[in-house]
C-alpha positions in Angstrom: 175.3 198.3 80.5 177.7 195.7 79.4 178.1 191.9 79.7 179.9 191.0 82.9 183.4 189.8 82.3 184.9 189.2 85.7 188.4 188.0 86.1 188.8 184.2 86.7 190.2 184.8 90.2 187.0 186.8 91.1 185.1 183.5 91.2 186.9 182.0 94.1 183.8 182.7 96.2 181.6 180.5 94.0 182.8 177.0 95.1 182.4 178.1 98.8 178.8 179.2 98.2 178.0 175.9 96.3 179.8 173.7 98.9 178.0 175.5 101.7 174.6 174.7 100.3 175.7 171.1 99.5 176.7 170.7 103.2 173.3 171.9 104.3 171.7 169.3 101.9 173.8 166.6 103.7 172.5 167.7 107.1 168.9 167.2 105.8 169.5 163.6 104.8 167.5 162.2 107.7 164.6 164.7 107.4 161.1 163.7 106.5 160.5 162.4 103.0 157.2 162.2 101.1 155.7 159.5 98.9 157.9 160.9 96.0 160.8 159.1 97.7 158.9 155.7 97.2 158.0 156.8 93.6 161.6 157.1 92.6 162.7 154.0 94.6 160.1 152.1 92.6 161.3 153.5 89.3 164.9 152.4 90.2 163.5 148.9 90.8 161.4 148.9 87.6 164.2 150.0 85.3 166.8 147.8 86.9 164.9 144.5 87.3 162.6 144.5 84.3 163.2 144.5 80.5 162.5 147.8 78.7 159.3 146.4 77.1 157.7 146.2 80.6 158.8 149.6 82.0 155.6 151.4 81.1 153.3 148.4 81.8 154.5 147.6 85.3 151.8 148.4 87.9 152.7 146.4 91.1 153.0 149.8 92.9 150.4 152.6 92.5 153.4 154.9 91.6 153.8 153.8 88.0 156.5 155.2 85.7 155.0 158.4 84.3 158.0 160.4 83.2 159.4 160.4 79.6 161.8 157.7 78.5 165.0 159.7 79.0 164.2 160.0 82.7 163.6 156.2 82.8 167.2 155.8 81.4 168.4 158.3 84.1 166.8 156.1 86.8 168.3 153.0 85.1 171.8 154.5 85.3 171.3 155.4 88.9 170.2 151.9 89.7 173.6 150.5 88.8 175.1 152.6 91.6 172.2 151.8 93.9 172.9 148.1 93.8 176.2 148.7 95.7 174.2 150.4 98.6 171.3 147.9 99.0 170.1 145.5 96.4 166.7 145.1 98.2 165.6 148.5 97.1 165.8 147.3 93.5 163.1 144.6 94.0 159.8 145.7 92.5 157.8 143.8 95.1 159.5 145.6 98.0 157.0 148.4 98.3 157.6 151.4 100.7 161.2 150.1 101.3 163.2 152.6 103.3 166.4 151.0 104.7 169.1 153.5 106.0 171.3 152.6 103.0 168.3 153.3 100.6 167.7 156.7 102.2 171.4 157.6 102.0 171.7 156.6 98.4 168.6 158.4 97.2 169.5 161.6 99.1 173.1 161.5 97.8 171.8 160.9 94.2 169.9 164.2 94.4 172.9 166.1 96.0 175.4 164.7 93.4 173.2 165.3 90.3 172.8 168.9 91.6 176.3 169.5 90.1 174.4 170.2 86.9 172.4 172.9 88.7 175.6 174.4 90.2 177.3 174.6 86.8 174.2 176.1 85.2 174.0 178.8 88.0 177.6 179.8 87.3 176.9 180.1 83.5 173.8 182.2 84.3 175.9 184.5 86.5 178.4 184.9 83.7 175.6 186.1 81.5 174.2 188.8 83.8 174.5 192.4 82.8 176.0 194.7 85.4 176.6 198.4 85.8 180.1 199.8 85.1 182.2 200.7 88.1 183.5 198.7 91.1 181.2 197.5 93.9 182.0 195.2 96.8 181.4 191.6 95.9 178.2 191.2 98.0 176.6 194.0 96.0 177.4 192.5 92.6 174.4 191.3 90.5 176.1 188.0 89.7 176.9 187.3 93.4 173.2 188.0 94.4 172.0 185.8 91.5 174.2 183.0 92.6 172.9 183.2 96.2 169.2 183.5 95.0 169.6 180.4 92.8 171.9 178.1 94.8 170.1 178.8 98.1 166.6 178.9 96.7 164.3 177.9 99.5 161.7 176.1 97.3 164.3 173.9 95.7 165.9 173.0 99.1 162.6 171.8 100.6 161.1 170.2 97.5 164.2 168.3 96.5 166.1 167.7 99.8 163.3 167.2 102.3 160.1 166.4 100.3 162.2 164.6 97.6 162.5 165.0 93.9 165.2 165.7 91.2 164.2 169.3 90.3 167.7 170.7 90.8 169.1 168.4 88.1 166.2 169.3 85.8 166.2 173.0 86.5 170.0 172.9 86.0 169.4 171.8 82.4 166.8 174.5 81.9 169.0 177.3 83.3 172.0 176.1 81.3 169.8 176.3 78.2 168.7 179.8 79.1 172.4 180.8 79.7 173.3 179.5 76.3 170.7 181.6 74.6 171.8 184.7 76.6 175.4 183.9 75.3 174.1 183.6 71.7 174.8 179.8 71.5 171.3 179.0 70.3 171.8 175.4 69.0 173.2 174.3 72.3 170.3 176.0 74.1 167.8 174.2 71.8 169.6 170.8 72.3 169.5 171.2 76.1 165.8 172.1 76.2 164.9 169.2 73.9 166.8 166.8 76.3 164.9 168.4 79.2 161.5 167.9 77.5 162.4 164.2 77.2 163.3 164.0 80.8 160.2 165.7 82.2 157.2 166.7 80.0 155.9 169.4 82.4 158.4 171.7 80.5 156.0 171.5 77.5 154.3 174.5 79.1 157.3 176.7 78.2 158.1 175.0 74.9 156.1 177.6 72.8 158.4 180.4 74.1 161.4 178.4 72.9 159.8 177.5 69.5 158.7 181.1 68.6 162.0 182.6 69.9 164.2 180.2 67.9 162.0 180.6 64.8 162.0 184.4 65.0 165.5 185.2 66.2 167.5 182.2 64.9 165.8 181.1 61.7 165.2 184.7 60.6 168.7 186.3 60.6 167.8 190.0 60.1 165.1 192.5 61.1 163.7 195.5 59.4 164.6 199.0 60.7 161.4 199.2 62.7 162.2 195.9 64.4 159.7 193.7 62.5 160.8 190.5 60.9 162.5 190.6 57.5 160.8 187.6 55.7 163.6 187.4 53.1 166.2 186.6 55.8 164.7 183.2 56.5 167.4 180.5 56.7 166.2 177.0 55.8 169.6 175.5 56.9 169.0 176.8 60.4 165.5 175.5 60.5 166.8 172.0 59.4 169.5 172.2 62.1 166.9 172.9 64.8 164.5 170.2 63.4 167.2 167.6 63.3 168.0 168.3 67.0 164.4 167.8 68.0 163.9 164.7 65.9 167.1 163.0 66.8 166.7 163.5 70.6 163.0 162.4 70.3 164.0 159.3 68.3 166.6 158.4 70.9 164.1 158.8 73.7 160.9 157.4 72.2 162.4 155.3 69.4 162.6 151.9 71.2 159.0 152.3 72.4 157.7 153.2 69.0 159.6 150.1 67.6 157.8 147.9 70.2 154.5 149.5 69.4 154.2 151.0 72.9 153.9 154.7 72.1 150.1 154.9 73.0 150.9 153.1 76.3 153.8 155.6 77.1 151.6 158.6 76.2 148.7 157.4 78.4 151.1 157.3 81.3 152.5 160.8 80.5 149.1 162.5 80.1 146.7 161.1 82.7 143.7 163.5 82.1 141.6 161.3 84.4 143.1 163.3 87.3 141.0 166.2 88.7 141.2 169.9 87.9 143.2 170.5 91.1 145.7 168.5 93.0 144.6 167.2 96.4 146.2 170.3 97.9 145.1 173.1 95.7 148.0 175.0 94.1 147.7 178.7 94.7 146.2 179.7 91.3 143.1 180.9 89.6 141.3 177.5 90.2 141.9 177.8 94.0 140.0 181.1 93.9 137.4 179.6 91.6 136.9 176.6 94.0 136.7 178.9 97.0 134.0 181.1 95.4 132.1 177.9 94.5 132.3 176.6 98.1 131.3 180.0 99.5 128.3 180.2 97.2 127.2 176.7 98.0 127.4 177.3 101.8 125.5 180.6 101.4 122.9 178.9 99.3 122.3 176.2 101.9 122.2 178.8 104.7 119.6 180.9 102.8 117.7 177.6 102.0 118.1 178.2 98.3 119.9 174.9 97.8 119.1 171.4 99.0 122.2 169.8 100.7 121.3 166.3 99.5 121.5 167.4 95.8 125.0 169.0 96.1 128.0 167.0 94.9 130.1 165.5 97.7 133.0 167.8 98.6 135.8 165.6 97.6 138.5 168.1 96.8 139.8 168.4 100.3 139.9 164.7 101.1 143.6 164.4 100.3 143.0 162.2 97.2 143.5 163.0 93.5 140.0 162.5 92.0 137.4 164.1 89.7 135.3 166.9 91.3 132.1 168.5 90.2 131.6 172.2 91.3 128.3 172.8 93.2 127.3 176.2 91.8 129.8 177.4 89.2 130.3 175.5 85.9 132.7 172.6 86.1 136.0 173.1 84.3 137.3 170.6 81.7 140.9 170.0 80.5 140.1 171.8 77.2 139.0 174.9 79.1 142.2 175.0 81.1 144.2 174.6 77.9 142.4 177.6 76.3 142.9 179.6 79.5 146.6 178.7 79.5 147.1 179.7 75.9 145.0 182.8 75.9 144.9 184.6 79.3 143.8 187.8 77.4 144.5 188.4 73.8 146.4 191.5 73.0 144.7 193.7 70.4 146.9 193.9 67.3 145.8 195.0 63.8 145.6 192.1 61.4 147.8 189.5 63.0 149.1 186.7 60.7 146.5 183.9 60.7 148.9 181.4 62.2 149.4 183.7 65.2 145.9 184.9 65.7 145.4 182.7 68.7 148.9 183.1 70.1 149.2 184.4 73.7 150.4 188.0 73.8 153.7 186.9 75.5 154.6 184.7 72.5 153.1 187.3 70.1 155.4 189.9 71.8 158.7 188.0 71.1 157.6 187.5 67.5 156.8 191.2 66.9 159.4 192.8 69.2 161.9 190.0 70.1 164.2 192.1 72.3 166.8 189.3 72.0 167.3 186.6 74.5 166.0 188.7 77.4 162.7 189.2 75.7 162.6 185.4 75.3 163.4 184.9 79.0 160.6 187.2 80.0 158.2 185.3 77.7 159.4 182.0 79.2 158.6 183.3 82.8 155.2 184.5 81.7 154.4 181.1 80.0 155.6 179.2 83.1 153.5 181.4 85.4 150.5 181.4 83.0 150.5 177.6 82.9 150.7 177.5 86.7 147.8 179.9 87.0 145.4 178.2 84.5 146.8 174.6 84.0 145.0 171.3 84.6 145.9 169.4 87.8 148.8 171.8 88.7 151.1 170.8 91.6 152.1 173.6 94.0 155.8 172.7 93.2 155.4 174.0 89.6 155.7 177.6 90.9 159.5 177.0 90.8 159.4 176.9 87.0 158.7 180.6 87.1 160.7 181.6 90.2 164.1 180.2 89.1 164.4 181.8 85.6 162.8 185.0 86.9 165.7 185.4 89.4 167.9 186.4 86.4 165.6 189.2 85.4 165.3 190.3 89.1 169.0 191.2 89.4 168.8 193.3 86.2 165.7 195.4 86.6 164.2 197.3 89.5 160.6 196.6 88.5 161.3 192.9 88.0 162.9 192.8 91.4 159.7 194.0 93.1 157.5 191.5 91.3 160.1 188.8 92.1 159.9 189.5 95.8 156.1 189.2 95.7 156.2 186.0 93.7 158.9 184.2 95.6 157.8 185.0 99.1 154.2 184.0 98.3 155.1 181.1 96.1 157.6 179.7 98.6 155.2 180.1 101.5 152.6 178.1 99.5 155.0 175.1 99.7 154.8 175.0 103.5 152.0 172.4 103.6 154.3 169.9 101.8 156.2 169.6 105.1 153.5 169.0 107.6 155.5 167.1 110.3 156.4 168.9 113.6 160.1 168.2 113.3 160.4 170.1 110.0 158.4 173.2 111.2 161.5 175.1 112.6 163.6 174.0 109.6 161.2 175.3 107.0 160.4 178.5 108.9 164.1 179.3 109.5 165.2 178.5 105.9 162.3 180.6 104.5 163.1 183.5 106.8 166.8 183.4 105.9 166.1 183.3 102.1 163.4 185.9 102.2 165.5 188.3 104.3 168.5 187.9 102.0 166.3 188.5 98.9 164.9 191.7 100.3 168.1 193.1 101.7 170.3 192.2 98.7 167.9 193.5 96.1 167.1 196.6 98.1 170.9 197.3 98.3 171.4 196.6 94.6 168.6 199.0 93.4 169.2 201.5 96.3 165.7 201.7 97.7 162.5 200.0 98.6 161.0 197.7 95.9 157.5 197.3 97.3 154.6 199.7 98.1 152.9 199.7 101.5 150.0 197.5 100.3 152.3 194.8 99.0 154.3 194.9 102.2 151.1 194.5 104.3 150.0 191.6 102.2 153.4 189.8 102.7 153.3 190.5 106.4 149.9 188.8 106.4 151.7 185.5 105.6 153.0 185.7 109.2 149.4 185.9 110.5 148.4 183.0 108.2 151.2 180.9 109.5 150.3 181.6 113.2 146.7 180.8 112.5 147.4 177.5 110.6 150.2 176.2 112.9 149.3 177.5 116.3 145.7 178.8 116.7 143.7 176.3 114.5 145.2 173.1 115.9 144.0 174.1 119.4 140.5 174.9 118.1 137.5 172.4 118.2 137.2 172.7 114.4 140.6 170.9 113.9 138.8 167.5 114.0 135.6 168.4 112.1 137.2 170.6 109.4 140.9 169.5 109.2 141.3 170.9 105.7 140.8 174.6 106.6 144.5 175.5 107.1 145.3 174.1 103.6 142.3 176.1 102.2 143.4 179.3 103.9 147.1 178.9 102.8 146.1 178.1 99.2 143.6 180.9 98.8 145.7 183.6 100.5 148.8 182.7 98.4 146.8 182.5 95.2 146.0 186.3 95.7 149.7 187.1 95.8 150.6 184.8 92.9 147.7 186.2 90.8 148.8 189.7 91.6 152.4 188.9 90.5 151.2 187.4 87.2 149.1 190.5 86.4 152.1 192.8 87.2 154.4 190.7 85.1 151.9 190.7 82.3 151.3 194.5 82.5 155.1 195.1 82.3 155.2 193.0 79.1 152.4 195.0 77.6 154.0 198.3 78.7 157.2 197.3 76.9 155.1 196.7 73.8 153.5 200.1 74.2 156.9 201.9 74.5 158.1 200.0 71.3 155.1 201.4 69.5 155.6 204.8 70.8 159.3 204.8 69.7 158.1 203.7 66.3 155.8 206.7 66.0 
C-alpha cells in the first residue's frame, strides 16, 4: 500500500461534506442544552470581568474554572466577541443566564471553532493509506474517514446539543496525529503540548506521545531486529522536544506561578474529592464492579445475611457527584484506579529495562517494536480506552477520545474496522442518557441510526464482507431492546417512581459489556502483533 496522493481537484467534495454538517449544527441551535452551557457562560464572565489573579479563586457559581490556563485565555478571547451579542452574559452574578443572544453566540462559537476540526480531518484523510487502483469516490478510504469523523454522532450530540468544545480540542489532537503520520514530529509534539494546556484530560494519552517521541524521534536508527540502537540517541532532538514542552507550559502556567497561585490552579484541575464514578456511571469496569456490589448486597439482604441498617446509603444513583462506599466489595481509591489504568495486565517480557518494568504493554510495545506512527496511533487508542475503562470519575463523554483517533485505523485494517463498529455503536449509544428530554429523542435516535448504518455499510463495502460475527451482531441488536425498555416500557411501569435510576443502570451496564469486549479485542490485536514480530525474528 502507498500513501494517498489524490489530485487537488479530487477534494471538491470535502467542503460540501463539511458545510453539510455545519448546516446541521445550525439547525440544532435551539435544541436542549445541559449545565455545561452555563459552565462556559460563567467562564466567559470570569475571564472577561475579573483580573487574571482572581480567575482560579472566583466561586460565585458552583461551576468554577477547572480547565488549564490556555483554555481560560481561549474563553477570554471569545468573551471579546460575546460582548457584541449580549453584555449581560459577561456579568459573573448573572447565574443561569440564557438570553436568545447568549444561546446564539455560544452555539456559533462551537460551530466556528470547529474549523480546526474540519482542517484536521482533511489532514488525516491525506495521511490515509489506500490500495492501488481506481475506485468510486464513495468507496475511497479517505472519503469514508472524512464522513466518519465530520459526521461523528457522539461529537454532534455532545458539542452541539449537550454543549462543549470537544470538536475544537479533538481537532488539535487529530491534527497532531496527522503530523506524526506525515513525519512532522516537532509540529505534532507542539500541537499536543498546546492541547494538554487547553484540557488536561489528554494527560491519559500523554505517555503514548512521550514514549513514541523518545523512541522514534530522539533515537534516529534501529538495529536490524527492530530493537533500539542506543548509540543513535540525539541530544539535540531531545532538547528541541523539551524546549517545546517547557515554553508552552511557561506561557500557560507562568503568570500563575509568578503570582504564587500554582497550588490553587492544580487543586481546581485535579479535584480528587469527587467520587469513583460520575453521577451517571460511564460504561466501564467500575460500572460492572458497582453492579456486582449492588447485586451482592440485595442478595445478602434477601437471604438475611446482611443487616439493611448497616449498609452504606446508595448514593451513586442520586444524580449527584459524591463519595460512595461499596457495600460488599472493597471500596476503590484514586491510587487503585491509577494502577489499573497504567497496568491493565503486564505483558511478560524477559528482563525489561528497570525504567520500563511497570510500563503498560501498549507503551512497552511501541518501545520494543515501534511500527512507526501507526504503532503509536494504536498505542494512543489503547491508552485512551484503558483510561476510560479504569480511570477515576470518568465521564461517559470520554469514550470519544478513543473513538475518533480509532476511525483512522478502522479504514486501513479489516480487524480494526470490526472492533471499531463494536466500540462506536456501543460507546455512542451510552451517550443517549445525556439527552433525556422528549423533544431530543427522535433527533438522537435518527442521527445515531444514520451514522451507524453509514459506518456498517461503508466499511463492509470497503473490506468486501461482514466485519462482525453472529454473537457481536446479536449484542448490538440488543441495544434496540435496551432502548425500547428504557424509553417506552419502563416509564409506563409502577417502578418508574420508586426506582427512577434503573434505565440509567441498565444502559450503563449493558454498554460496559460492549466497551469492555472492544478493549479486550483491541488489546489482543496489539499482543498478536507483538507475537508475529517475535515469530519473524526467530
